[in-house]
C-alpha positions in Angstrom: 10.0 -21.5 1.1 8.8 -18.9 3.7 5.4 -18.7 5.3 4.3 -15.8 3.1 5.0 -17.8 -0.1 1.7 -19.6 0.5 -0.1 -16.4 -0.6 1.6 -16.5 -4.0 2.9 -13.6 -6.0 1.7 -10.8 -8.3 3.4 -9.1 -11.2 4.2 -5.5 -10.4 5.5 -3.9 -13.6 8.0 -6.5 -14.7 8.8 -7.8 -11.3 7.2 -10.7 -9.4 6.5 -9.7 -5.8 5.0 -11.7 -3.0 1.4 -10.8 -2.3 2.1 -10.3 1.4 4.3 -7.2 1.6 5.0 -4.5 4.2 3.8 -0.9 4.4 6.3 1.3 6.3 4.1 4.2 7.2 3.8 3.3 10.9 7.6 3.5 11.4 7.4 7.3 11.8 6.3 9.0 15.0 2.7 9.6 16.2 0.4 10.6 13.3 3.1 9.6 10.9 5.1 12.7 11.9 8.6 13.0 13.3 11.0 10.2 14.3 10.0 6.9 15.9 10.0 6.5 19.6 12.4 3.6 19.3 14.7 3.8 16.2 16.3 0.5 16.8 12.9 -1.2 16.9 12.0 0.4 13.6 15.2 -0.9 12.0 14.5 -4.3 13.5 11.0 -4.4 11.9 12.4 -3.7 8.4 15.2 -6.2 8.7 12.8 -8.9 10.1 10.4 -8.3 7.2 13.0 -9.0 4.6 14.3 -12.0 6.6 10.8 -13.4 6.6 10.7 -13.2 2.8 9.0 -9.9 2.1 10.3 -8.5 -1.2 8.1 -5.4 -1.6 8.1 -2.4 0.8 5.6 0.5 0.4 6.8 3.9 1.6 6.7 7.6 0.9 9.0 10.5 1.6 6.1 12.4 3.2 6.1 9.8 6.0 7.8 11.7 8.7 8.6 13.5 6.4 11.8 11.9 5.2 12.1 9.8 8.3 10.8 6.5 7.0 12.8 6.5 3.8 15.9 7.3 5.8 15.1 4.3 8.1 14.7 2.0 5.1 18.1 3.0 3.7 19.8 2.6 7.1 18.2 -0.8 7.7 18.5 -2.4 4.2 21.0 -0.6 2.0 22.5 -2.0 -0.1 19.2 -3.5 -1.0 18.6 -7.2 -1.8 18.4 -7.8 -5.5 14.8 -9.0 -5.3 13.5 -6.1 -3.1 11.0 -3.8 -4.8 10.5 -0.4 -3.1 7.3 1.4 -4.1 6.7 5.0 -3.1 4.1 7.7 -3.6 4.0 11.4 -4.3 1.3 14.1 -4.3 1.4 15.5 -0.8 3.6 17.4 1.6 3.5 17.7 5.4 3.1 21.1 7.1 5.1 22.1 10.1 2.0 21.2 12.2 1.9 17.7 10.7 -0.9 18.5 8.3 -1.3 16.7 5.0 -1.3 19.2 2.1 -1.7 18.8 -1.6 1.4 18.9 -3.8 0.1 18.0 -7.2 1.8 20.6 -9.4 4.6 19.3 -11.8 7.4 21.0 -9.9 6.1 19.7 -6.6 5.9 16.2 -8.0 9.5 16.4 -9.3 10.8 17.7 -6.0 9.0 14.7 -4.2 10.5 12.2 -6.6 14.0 13.7 -6.1 13.5 13.6 -2.3 12.5 9.9 -2.5 15.5 9.1 -4.6 17.9 10.9 -2.3 16.6 9.5 1.0 16.3 6.0 -0.3 19.7 6.1 -2.0 18.4 5.1 -5.4 19.0 6.3 -8.9 15.6 5.1 -10.1 12.5 4.0 -8.2 10.8 0.8 -9.3 7.2 2.1 -8.9 5.9 5.6 -8.0 2.2 6.1 -7.2 0.7 9.4 -7.9 -1.6 10.0 -4.9 -4.6 12.1 -5.8 -5.4 14.6 -3.0 -9.0 14.3 -2.0 -9.7 18.0 -1.7 -12.5 19.6 0.2 -15.2 17.3 -1.1 -13.5 13.9 -0.9 -12.6 11.8 -3.9 -14.0 13.1 -7.2 -13.6 12.6 -10.9 -11.6 15.8 -11.6 -9.0 15.4 -14.3 -5.5 14.3 -13.3 -4.0 14.6 -16.7 -1.6 17.5 -16.0 -0.1 15.9 -12.9 0.1 12.4 -14.4 1.8 13.7 -17.5 4.4 15.1 -15.3 5.0 11.7 -13.8 5.3 10.2 -17.3 7.9 12.8 -18.1 10.0 11.7 -15.2 9.5 8.1 -16.2 10.9 9.0 -19.7 14.0 10.5 -18.0 14.6 7.3 -16.1 13.8 8.5 -12.6 10.8 6.1 -12.4 10.5 2.6 -13.9 6.8 2.1 -13.5 3.8 4.3 -12.6 0.9 3.7 -10.3 -2.0 5.7 -9.0 -3.5 6.1 -5.5 -6.8 7.4 -4.0 -8.3 7.3 -7.5 -11.8 6.8 -8.8 -12.4 4.4 -11.7 -12.7 7.4 -14.0 -9.3 8.7 -12.9 -7.7 5.3 -13.3 -9.1 5.1 -16.9 -7.8 8.6 -17.6 -4.3 7.7 -16.3 -4.2 4.5 -18.3 -5.1 6.4 -21.5 -2.0 8.5 -20.9 0.5 5.8 -19.9 0.6 2.2 -18.6 -0.4 1.9 -14.9 1.0 -1.1 -13.0 -1.0 -0.7 -9.8 -3.8 1.1 -8.1 -3.7 1.8 -4.4 -7.0 2.7 -2.7 -8.8 2.2 0.5 -10.6 -1.1 0.5 -11.6 -3.6 3.2 -14.4 -5.9 4.4 -16.7 -2.9 5.0 -15.5 -0.4 2.4 -16.2 -2.2 -0.9 -16.7 0.7 -3.4 -13.9 -0.6 -5.6 -15.3 -4.1 -6.1 -15.9 -3.6 -9.9 -12.6 -1.8 -10.3 -10.7 -4.6 -8.7 -12.3 -7.2 -11.0 -11.6 -5.0 -14.1 -8.0 -4.5 -13.1 -7.6 -8.3 -12.5 -8.7 -9.0 -16.0 -6.0 -6.7 -17.3 -3.3 -8.0 -15.0 -2.9 -4.9 -12.9 -2.2 -5.1 -9.2 -4.6 -3.6 -6.7 -3.1 -2.6 -3.4 -5.7 -1.9 -0.6 -4.7 0.4 2.3 -6.5 0.4 5.7 -7.4 -3.3 5.5 -9.0 -3.1 8.9 -10.1 0.5 8.8 -6.9 2.4 9.5 -6.7 4.7 12.5 -10.3 3.8 13.6 -10.4 -0.1 13.2 -13.5 -1.8 12.0 -15.6 -3.5 14.7 -17.9 -6.3 13.6 -19.1 -9.2 15.7 -19.1 -11.5 12.6 -15.4 -10.7 12.0 -14.6 -11.4 15.7 -16.6 -14.7 15.5 -14.7 -16.0 12.5 -11.4 -15.0 14.1 -12.3 -16.9 17.3 -13.2 -20.0 15.3 -9.8 -19.9 13.6 -7.9 -18.9 16.7 -6.7 -15.9 14.8 -6.8 -12.1 15.2 -9.4 -10.0 13.4 -6.6 -8.4 11.5 -5.3 -11.7 10.3 -8.8 -12.7 9.1 -9.3 -9.4 7.3 -6.0 -9.8 5.5 -6.8 -13.4 4.6 -10.1 -12.3 3.2 -8.4 -9.8 1.0 -6.0 -12.5 -0.3 -9.0 -14.6 -1.2 -11.0 -11.7 -2.7 -9.0 -11.5 -5.9 -5.6 -12.8 -7.2 -4.4 -9.3 -8.2 -4.7 -8.0 -4.6 -1.3 -7.2 -3.0 -1.2 -6.5 0.7 0.9 -3.9 2.5 -0.1 -4.1 6.2 2.0 -1.9 8.4 3.3 -2.0 12.0 6.1 -0.8 14.2 6.4 -4.0 16.1 8.3 -7.2 15.2 5.7 -9.3 17.0 2.8 -7.7 15.1 4.7 -7.9 11.8 5.0 -11.7 12.2 1.3 -11.9 13.2 0.4 -10.0 10.0 2.6 -12.2 7.8 1.0 -15.3 9.3 -2.3 -14.4 7.7 -0.8 -15.7 4.4 -1.2 -19.2 5.8 -4.7 -18.7 7.2 -7.3 -21.0 5.4 -10.8 -19.5 5.2 -13.6 -21.9 4.5 -16.5 -21.1 2.1 -18.7 -20.6 5.1 -16.2 -18.1 6.7 -15.9 -16.2 3.4 -19.7 -16.0 3.1 -19.9 -14.6 6.7 -17.2 -12.0 5.9 -18.7 -11.1 2.6 -21.9 -10.2 4.4 -20.2 -7.5 6.3 -19.8 -5.5 3.1 -23.5 -5.9 2.3 -24.6 -4.8 5.8 -22.3 -1.7 5.5 -24.3 -0.2 2.7 -22.5 -1.8 -0.3 -24.6 -1.7 -3.4 
């Protein structure tokens, strides 16, 4: 048994994956664009993650672009039988590193084919359709045309299971009315708790919820109460934030990312962190003080 086994597992499609996984986004260069500064270090992170028991890696071919998937293939191919690789489509990178919408059926197909080629796979276990936020942020616009294109590729055998990312509860319901959804990947953390009701509803239906930016992403959250709990436990704020997510709901599956082996091991150690009821109450209050209804 590895350390991360203490966090348990979640069913993703028809595969059991450990709740502590690895998100590969940070293996690309600055701003998730171009090659890493140290390719050997990136390879080492991937191999260490698997050696430490991680059996789920989250990625996308627009990380780099292409760079991260090529690193995964170089580091891990042929893949272990229990390794589940999950990717996402719905965006492309501009020559200037910009993130641009790619939601049309032909663009989604091209993205799936890029992922297959660069990962060296004939079928991807799970593909998340990432909804582009547009000019006004997340909204409840229909995603039927795009999601139906994903379903068509699933029927062809290019994708085994479908997920959805950056989605509102209305869009999750729309997607689920079209085809089964095995996971939802949205921003969620101690302070950003808009998906509380959605998480509970998905848990009741056995659908995984995968939060990104567990500590705020590129602008980390700063809260004295989080720091105080971390000091009491002799842990880092990131470890505490991850441990809180594991306690929040049994359907939550974590994908913290890093380009450092030392930081990877620190993140994985959060699976063994024990939060008392008092600590959970202190951390829960951060969401209330951040404007959560």
